[in-house]
N, C-alpha and C positions, 0 to 999 in steps of 0.2 A: 269575586265572588261567584258561585258557579248556583244559578236556578234553583236546580234540579238536586239539589241537595237536600240530603231529612237530615232536620232536626236530631239531635241525639238523644235516643232511645235512657230520659235519666234515673225511672220507674223504682232501676234498681238498684241507683248506687250507695244506697248503706245495703243492702242485701252484699254490694262486691265491696265496698271497703270491711267487710265484716269477715270476710271470707266463707258468704255461706252461698257455696255455690248451685246446688239444688234450687231453691227455694228462690234468688235470684232470676236462674232459668226461666221458673213457672212466673213470678212476675208477671217477666216478659212476656209470656208467651199469652198469659193472660190478656194484659195490656193491648199486645201487636192482634191478637187473635190465628198465629203464623202456626205453623208444625211446629215440632219441637225442635228438629235441625236450622233451621232459622232461629230459634227464639234463642242456643244456643251459641250464631253466628255471631250473633247481635250481642250477643251477652258478651263474651268475649271482645270485641271490635270497644265494649263501652267500656271494657276492662283494661285494653290498651290507654286506650286515650285518660279515664281516669288517674292512670300510672302516671302519663306523661305530664299533666294538669296537678297532681295532688301523686307526687310520691311519697312525701312524706307521713302521709297516710296509710300506708300499707306496714303491719307489722310485721309482715313475713316477706322473701324471696320468691320471686316471682315462679322459680322450682318450689319450693315449701308450699305456698301458693296450691299447687295444682297438685303436687305432693298425694295419693289414692285418688285421683278424679280421674276416669277414662271414658271416654266416650266412641 
């Protein structure tokens, strides 16, 4: 196990699973106190983790999930 690994940021899991991208990014940004770019990266990383851990929890395909979101 990597001693320097950070625990996952789970504060936005509900938003991620519900497909609410902007509220999820906002929650991460407020929780971490980081710039928007870093919050977006953290959101995407957690999204990928949840896709692996809970694939059945997502109602949309990855293409549908990100459709209309431009960063």
